[in-house]
C-alpha positions in Angstrom: -55.0 -13.8 25.4 -56.1 -12.1 22.2 -53.9 -9.1 23.1 -50.9 -11.5 23.5 -51.6 -13.1 20.2 -52.0 -9.7 18.5 -48.8 -8.5 20.0 -47.0 -11.7 18.9 -48.4 -11.3 15.4 -47.4 -7.6 15.2 -43.9 -8.6 16.4 -43.5 -11.3 13.8 -44.9 -8.9 11.0 -42.3 -6.3 12.3 -39.5 -8.8 12.0 -40.5 -10.0 8.7 -40.8 -6.3 7.4 -37.3 -5.5 8.8 -35.9 -8.6 7.2 -37.4 -7.8 3.8 -36.5 -4.1 4.1 -32.9 -5.2 4.9 -32.8 -7.4 1.8 -34.1 -4.6 -0.3 -31.5 -2.1 1.1 -28.7 -4.7 0.8 -29.7 -5.3 -2.9 -29.9 -1.6 -3.6 -26.5 -1.0 -2.0 -25.0 -3.9 -4.0 -26.5 -2.4 -7.3 -25.2 1.1 -6.6 -21.6 -0.1 -5.9 -21.7 -3.0 -8.5 -21.1 -5.7 -5.9 -22.3 -9.4 -6.4 -24.6 -10.1 -8.1 -24.5 -6.8 -10.0 -20.6 -6.8 -10.2 -18.9 -5.9 -13.4 -16.7 -8.6 -14.9 -13.1 -8.3 -13.9 -11.0 -7.8 -17.0 -7.6 -9.5 -17.1 -5.0 -7.2 -18.7 -2.0 -8.8 -20.3 -2.0 -11.9 -17.9 -0.6 -15.3 -18.5 -1.3 -18.5 -16.6 1.3 -17.6 -13.9 -0.4 -14.2 -13.4 -3.6 -15.5 -12.0 -3.1 -13.9 -8.5 -1.9 -10.6 -9.9 -5.3 -9.7 -11.3 -3.7 -7.2 -13.8 -0.5 -5.7 -15.0 0.6 -3.5 -18.0 1.8 -4.9 -21.3 4.9 -3.9 -23.1 5.3 -0.9 -25.2 4.9 3.0 -24.8 8.2 3.2 -22.8 7.4 -0.1 -20.7 9.6 -3.1 -20.8 8.4 -6.7 -21.6 6.9 -7.0 -18.2 5.1 -3.8 -18.4 7.4 -2.1 -15.9 8.8 1.5 -16.1 12.2 0.1 -16.4 14.7 -0.9 -19.0 14.7 -4.4 -20.0 16.0 -6.7 -17.2 18.6 -9.0 -18.5 20.7 -11.6 -17.0 22.4 -10.4 -13.9 26.1 -9.6 -14.4 28.7 -11.0 -12.0 29.9 -7.5 -11.0 26.3 -6.0 -10.3 24.5 -5.5 -7.1 20.8 -5.6 -7.9 18.0 -3.9 -5.9 14.5 -4.8 -6.7 12.0 -2.0 -5.7 8.5 -3.3 -5.2 5.5 -1.0 -4.8 2.5 0.6 -6.2 1.8 3.9 -7.9 4.1 5.8 -5.6 7.0 3.9 -7.1 5.5 3.8 -10.6 5.0 7.6 -10.8 8.0 8.8 -9.1 9.2 11.5 -11.5 11.8 13.9 -10.0 12.6 17.4 -11.1 15.2 16.0 -13.5 12.4 14.1 -15.2 14.0 10.7 -14.1 12.1 8.4 -11.8 13.5 8.4 -8.2 14.4 4.7 -8.5 16.6 5.9 -11.5 17.9 8.8 -9.4 18.8 6.6 -6.6 20.7 4.2 -9.0 22.7 7.0 -10.4 23.4 8.5 -7.0 24.6 5.2 -5.7 26.9 4.5 -8.6 28.3 8.0 -8.5 28.9 7.9 -4.7 30.4 4.5 -4.7 32.6 5.1 -7.6 31.5 1.6 -8.7 34.9 0.6 -10.2 34.3 -3.1 -10.5 30.6 -3.1 -9.2 27.5 -1.8 -10.8 24.4 -1.0 -8.7 21.1 -1.7 -10.4 17.7 -0.5 -9.1 14.7 -2.2 -10.8 11.5 -0.2 -10.7 8.7 -2.8 -10.1 6.0 -0.4 -9.0 2.6 -1.3 -10.4 -0.4 1.2 -9.8 -3.2 -0.1 -7.6 -1.2 -3.1 -6.2 -1.6 -4.2 -2.6 1.0 -5.9 -0.5 -0.6 -9.2 -1.6 -0.1 -8.5 -5.3 3.6 -7.2 -4.6 4.4 -10.4 -2.8 2.8 -12.5 -5.7 4.9 -10.5 -8.2 7.9 -11.3 -6.3 7.3 -14.9 -6.4 6.4 -15.0 -10.1 8.9 -12.5 -11.5 11.1 -10.8 -8.8 12.9 -13.8 -7.7 14.0 -14.7 -11.1 15.7 -11.2 -11.4 18.2 -12.4 -8.7 18.0 -9.4 -6.6 20.7 -8.9 -3.8 18.4 -6.5 -2.0 14.4 -6.0 -2.1 12.8 -2.8 -1.0 9.2 -3.1 -0.4 7.4 0.2 -0.7 4.7 0.2 1.9 1.7 2.6 1.5 -1.1 2.5 4.0 -3.8 1.6 1.4 -1.8 -1.7 0.9 -3.6 -3.3 3.7 -6.7 -4.3 1.7 -6.7 -8.0 1.0 -6.4 -9.3 -1.6 -7.2 -6.4 -3.9 -8.0 -2.6 -3.7 -8.5 -2.2 -7.3 -10.7 -4.0 -9.8 -10.0 -3.6 -13.5 -13.1 -3.4 -15.6 -13.8 -2.4 -19.2 -14.7 1.1 -17.9 -11.9 1.6 -15.4 -8.5 -0.1 -15.2 -8.2 0.9 -11.6 -11.8 0.8 -10.5 -12.4 0.3 -6.8 -13.0 -3.2 -5.6 -16.5 -3.3 -4.0 -15.2 -5.7 -1.1 -13.1 -2.8 0.1 -16.1 -1.5 1.8 -16.5 -4.7 3.9 -13.8 -3.6 6.3 -15.6 -1.1 8.5 -15.7 -3.4 11.6 -13.9 -6.6 12.8 -15.6 -9.4 11.0 -13.6 -12.0 13.1 -15.8 -11.3 16.1 -19.0 -13.5 16.5 -21.4 -10.6 15.8 -19.1 -9.3 13.1 -19.0 -12.6 11.3 -22.9 -12.6 11.1 -22.8 -9.4 9.2 -19.3 -9.8 7.5 -20.6 -9.9 3.9 -23.4 -7.2 4.3 -22.6 -3.8 2.7 -25.6 -2.3 4.5 -24.3 -3.5 7.9 -20.9 -2.0 7.2 -22.4 1.3 6.0 -24.8 1.6 9.0 -21.8 0.9 11.3 -19.8 3.5 9.5 -22.7 6.0 9.9 -23.2 5.3 13.6 -19.4 5.6 14.2 -19.3 9.0 12.7 -22.5 10.1 14.6 -20.9 9.1 17.8 -17.7 11.0 17.0 -19.6 14.2 16.4 -21.7 13.8 19.6 -18.4 13.4 21.6 -16.8 16.3 19.9 -14.3 14.1 18.3 -11.8 15.9 16.1 -11.9 15.7 12.3 -9.3 13.6 10.5 -9.9 13.3 6.8 -8.1 9.9 6.4 -10.9 8.3 8.5 -13.2 9.1 5.7 -11.2 7.7 2.9 -12.3 4.3 1.9 -8.9 3.4 0.7 -7.1 4.5 3.8 -9.4 4.2 6.8 -8.5 0.5 7.4 -5.0 1.4 8.4 -6.3 3.1 11.5 -8.3 0.0 12.7 -6.6 -2.7 14.7 -8.2 -5.5 12.8 -6.8 -4.0 9.6 -3.4 -5.3 10.1 -3.9 -9.1 10.3 -3.2 -9.8 6.7 -0.3 -7.2 6.4 1.6 -8.9 9.2 1.3 -12.3 7.6 2.3 -11.0 4.1 5.2 -9.0 5.4 6.6 -12.0 7.2 6.0 -14.2 4.2 8.0 -11.8 2.0 10.8 -11.8 4.6 10.9 -15.6 4.9 10.8 -16.0 1.1 13.9 -13.8 0.6 15.7 -15.1 3.7 15.6 -18.6 2.3 17.6 -17.3 -0.7 19.8 -15.0 1.5 18.3 -12.0 0.0 17.9 -8.8 2.3 14.7 -7.0 2.7 14.0 -3.3 3.5 10.5 -1.9 4.1 10.1 1.7 3.2 7.1 3.5 4.6 5.4 6.2 2.7 3.2 8.8 4.7 0.0 10.2 3.2 -0.3 13.9 3.2 -2.6 14.1 6.3 0.2 12.5 8.3 2.6 15.4 7.7 0.0 18.1 8.2 0.6 20.0 11.3 -3.0 20.7 11.8 -3.7 17.1 12.6 -0.4 16.3 14.2 -1.0 19.0 16.8 -4.3 17.4 17.7 -3.1 13.9 18.2 0.2 12.9 16.6 0.2 9.5 18.2 -3.1 8.6 16.6 -2.2 10.3 13.2 1.0 8.1 13.1 -0.7 4.9 14.3 0.0 3.0 11.1 3.8 3.8 11.3 3.7 2.4 14.8 2.1 -0.9 13.6 4.7 -1.2 10.8 7.6 -0.7 13.2 6.1 -3.3 15.5 5.8 -5.9 12.8 9.3 -5.2 11.4 10.8 -5.4 15.0 9.0 -8.6 15.7 10.4 -10.2 12.5 13.8 -8.5 12.6 13.1 -6.6 9.3 14.9 -3.5 8.4 12.7 -0.6 7.8 12.9 3.1 6.8 10.2 5.6 7.6 10.0 8.5 5.2 7.6 10.5 7.5 10.2 12.7 9.3 12.1 13.5 6.1 9.0 14.5 4.2 7.6 16.5 7.1 10.8 18.4 7.8 11.6 19.1 4.1 8.3 20.7 3.0 5.4 18.5 4.4 2.2 19.0 2.6 3.9 21.1 0.0 5.5 18.0 -1.4 2.2 16.3 -2.5 0.4 16.6 -5.7 -2.6 14.8 -4.1 -3.4 13.2 -0.8 -1.0 10.4 -1.5 1.4 11.0 -4.4 4.3 13.2 -4.2 5.1 15.9 -6.7 8.6 16.3 -8.4 10.1 18.1 -5.3 8.7 15.4 -3.1 10.3 12.7 -5.2 13.5 14.6 -5.1 13.4 14.3 -1.3 12.5 10.6 -1.5 15.5 9.9 -3.8 17.8 11.8 -1.6 16.8 10.2 1.7 16.8 6.8 0.4 20.1 7.2 -1.2 21.6 8.4 2.1 19.9 5.6 4.1 21.3 3.0 1.7 24.8 4.4 1.8 24.8 5.0 5.6 23.5 1.5 6.4 24.1 -0.8 3.5 27.4 0.2 2.0 29.1 -3.0 3.3 26.5 -5.0 1.2 27.7 -3.3 -2.0 30.7 -5.6 -2.1 32.3 -3.6 0.7 32.8 -0.5 -1.3 33.4 2.4 1.0 32.1 6.0 0.9 33.5 9.3 2.4 31.1 10.5 5.1 30.9 13.9 3.6 28.5 12.4 1.0 25.9 11.5 3.6 24.0 15.0 3.4 24.9 15.8 -0.2 21.4 15.7 -1.6 19.6 17.6 1.2 18.4 21.2 0.3 
């Protein structure tokens, strides 16, 4: 009997010790990454009362318009114009081509030159804001984009856009600091067990470590995107629940106003790297497959840049693991121009184009 009591006492002490050790580690983890209750205050940059869900945006000045966009001032839409609103994040914002113009500007020039615009002027509005997720882009559309009266909206979709609601957290030290809650996506928190540890940074970190250990033990190949905090969610099935809803919300919002939507997919560098594609192309391109499934389910037009980037230079077109260099942005401008001309010419007030123009910008 004494042995049983002693064993029970030791078990209770062990459980209590583990509990307090877990609390200590959880507190330490939160302190290190500045999560609640050690979080840095979120700084609201240039926001008004209607911007509460945007979290931040640039103010006017230094080449930016009154909305903080890298675009000329957006006036009242003219009767003879066709207006394209290009939503996105830093890939749209920082899209300088070899000419020095943004690729949104180049697309606008290309379309007007190709279509001969006679009585119709094509406008392309650059509404890219660094650090934005799909949630913020849809909120920007609601608060500002619809007032611009676009005829067509292009939603630039990058595979770090899945983080809901925010990927970046502006603080006094860093305008695009990482949102701590991004790390709470390592496992599916909708399951019963997952829900118990949904808010634990230690649990997510332990899961991540065990997952990596098992991969190594099984001889699993190395894919760098799986180790990027801002991208790994795109390769997890549970990571797509919010994206699916937001893409549909965007489509429904525009459809009510008879505005067309195109979703443009941007690959990250690893996805056009033959080293990884040769190992398992289906897995490397899994995010593209999910986007296509969503767009097909909701009858949304989409354009995947992956093939064009891979076949026109691949990893040589990037300046980091995500953003294109000038040559890469030249390709983006070219293929999107050709896509719009080949598939949307009848939308530009039925202005027709000679077929010889289709491959004009390829090199």
